[in-house]
C-alpha positions as CSV (number, residue, x, y, z in Angstrom):
1,M,-53.2,42.4,-16.3
2,T,-50.7,41.5,-13.6
3,G,-49.7,38.2,-14.9
4,Q,-46.4,36.9,-16.2
5,A,-46.1,36.3,-20.0
6,A,-45.8,32.6,-20.8
7,G,-42.8,31.4,-22.7
8,T,-42.5,28.1,-24.5
9,T,-42.8,26.2,-21.2
10,W,-44.3,27.0,-17.9
11,P,-42.0,27.4,-14.9
12,S,-41.3,24.4,-12.7
13,A,-42.4,25.6,-9.3
14,Y,-44.6,24.7,-6.3
15,P,-47.6,26.8,-5.4
16,P,-48.0,28.4,-1.9
17,A,-49.9,26.6,0.8
18,A,-53.6,27.2,0.6
19,D,-56.9,26.1,2.2
20,V,-59.1,24.0,-0.2
21,V,-62.4,25.6,-1.0
22,L,-63.7,23.3,-3.7
23,S,-62.4,20.1,-5.4
24,W,-63.5,17.7,-8.1
25,Q,-62.5,14.4,-9.7
26,L,-63.1,14.7,-13.4
27,S,-63.4,12.2,-16.2
28,A,-65.0,14.2,-19.1
29,V,-65.1,17.7,-20.5
30,A,-68.9,17.5,-20.2
31,E,-68.5,17.8,-16.4
32,L,-67.1,21.3,-16.7
33,P,-70.4,23.3,-16.8
34,G,-71.1,21.9,-13.3
35,V,-67.6,22.8,-12.1
36,R,-68.1,26.4,-13.3
37,A,-71.5,26.6,-11.6
38,D,-70.0,25.3,-8.4
39,V,-67.3,28.0,-8.4
40,R,-69.8,30.7,-9.1
41,R,-72.2,29.5,-6.4
42,E,-69.6,29.0,-3.7
43,L,-67.8,32.3,-4.3
44,T,-71.0,34.3,-4.6
45,E,-72.8,32.8,-1.5
46,V,-69.9,32.0,0.8
47,A,-67.7,35.0,0.1
48,R,-70.7,37.4,0.6
49,G,-69.4,40.2,-1.5
50,S,-65.7,39.9,-0.7
51,V,-65.0,38.4,-4.1
52,T,-65.8,40.6,-7.1
53,P,-67.8,39.3,-10.1
54,D,-64.7,40.0,-12.2
55,L,-62.5,37.8,-10.0
56,I,-65.1,35.0,-10.2
57,D,-65.1,35.3,-14.0
58,R,-61.3,35.1,-14.1
59,L,-61.2,32.1,-11.7
60,V,-63.9,30.3,-13.8
61,L,-62.1,30.9,-17.0
62,A,-58.7,29.8,-15.7
63,L,-60.1,26.7,-14.1
64,D,-62.0,25.8,-17.2
65,E,-59.0,26.2,-19.4
66,M,-56.7,24.2,-17.1
67,A,-59.2,21.4,-16.5
68,S,-60.1,21.0,-20.2
69,N,-56.4,20.8,-21.0
70,A,-55.8,18.1,-18.5
71,L,-58.9,16.1,-19.7
72,R,-57.9,16.5,-23.4
73,H,-54.1,16.1,-23.2
74,G,-53.2,14.7,-19.7
75,G,-55.6,11.9,-19.3
76,G,-56.1,9.4,-16.5
77,D,-57.2,10.6,-13.1
78,V,-57.9,14.3,-13.4
79,R,-58.5,16.3,-10.2
80,A,-59.1,20.0,-9.9
81,L,-59.3,22.3,-6.9
82,V,-59.8,25.9,-5.9
83,A,-58.0,27.0,-2.7
84,R,-57.6,30.2,-0.8
85,T,-54.6,32.0,0.6
86,D,-54.7,35.3,2.5
87,A,-54.2,37.3,-0.7
88,A,-55.1,35.0,-3.6
89,Y,-57.1,32.0,-5.0
90,L,-55.1,29.0,-6.1
91,I,-56.3,26.8,-9.0
92,E,-54.6,23.5,-9.3
93,V,-55.3,20.7,-11.8
94,T,-53.6,17.3,-11.7
95,D,-53.4,14.7,-14.4
96,Q,-51.5,11.5,-15.1
97,A,-49.0,12.9,-17.7
98,P,-46.0,14.0,-15.5
99,Q,-43.7,13.5,-18.5
100,T,-45.5,16.2,-20.5
101,P,-45.1,19.7,-19.1
102,P,-47.6,22.4,-20.0
103,S,-46.4,23.9,-23.2
104,P,-48.2,26.9,-24.8
105,A,-48.7,26.7,-28.5
106,V,-45.9,28.3,-30.5
107,G,-46.4,29.4,-34.1
108,R,-49.9,28.2,-34.4
109,D,-52.7,30.1,-36.1
110,P,-54.9,31.4,-33.2
111,S,-58.0,30.1,-35.0
112,F,-56.8,26.5,-34.2
113,G,-56.8,27.2,-30.5
114,G,-54.0,26.4,-28.1
115,L,-53.8,29.8,-26.5
116,G,-55.3,28.9,-23.1
117,L,-52.0,28.7,-21.3
118,Y,-51.1,32.2,-22.5
119,L,-54.4,33.4,-21.2
120,I,-53.9,31.7,-17.8
121,A,-50.4,33.2,-17.5
122,E,-51.9,36.7,-18.1
123,L,-54.7,36.2,-15.6
124,A,-52.4,34.8,-12.8
125,A,-50.1,36.6,-10.5
126,Q,-48.0,33.4,-10.5
127,H,-48.2,30.1,-12.3
128,G,-46.2,26.9,-12.6
129,W,-46.2,23.1,-12.6
130,Y,-44.5,20.2,-10.8
131,A,-44.6,16.4,-10.9
132,T,-45.1,13.9,-8.0
133,D,-45.9,10.2,-7.9
134,G,-46.9,9.8,-11.5
135,H,-49.0,13.0,-11.6
136,K,-48.5,16.4,-13.2
137,H,-49.8,19.4,-11.1
138,V,-50.5,22.6,-13.1
139,W,-51.4,25.7,-11.0
140,A,-52.2,29.4,-11.2
141,L,-52.5,31.9,-8.4
142,L,-55.0,34.7,-9.0
143,A,-54.8,37.7,-6.6
144,R,-58.0,38.5,-4.6
C-alpha cells in the first residue's frame, strides 16, 4: 500500500482541485448499495479500461467507509463525491459535524469495528479533513 498511516486524528488539510465525476446527497446508510453500483458502472463504462478493477474496488471501499461514517456519526446533510485529477481520484464526504474531526479508534477491540479510517489512510496516497460554513469535509486521494 502507498498510503500514510493514520494517527489518532486525521491531518487538517485541503484536497487538490479535481473535476467531479459523481455526487450524491445521502440521508441513510441504506442508500450506499446504490452509490457503490453508481461508482462501479461509471468507472467501468466511462473509463473504458483506463481504470483497473482493483482501483474501482478500492474507491468503492473507501467511499463506502467514509459515507457510512458521516451518516452514522456526522449527521445532518451528508454529501459525497468522486472527482478526478490528472493522477488520482478524490473522494470527499461532507457532514454537519465540523466540531468533530475524524478520529480513528484507539485501543478498541477490532471485533467492535472502528477501523475504517485506518483502512482509508492505507488505501489513500493522501487524506485529510477541513471545516467550512458548518460542514466537515473528509477526503482521500487514491492514485490512478
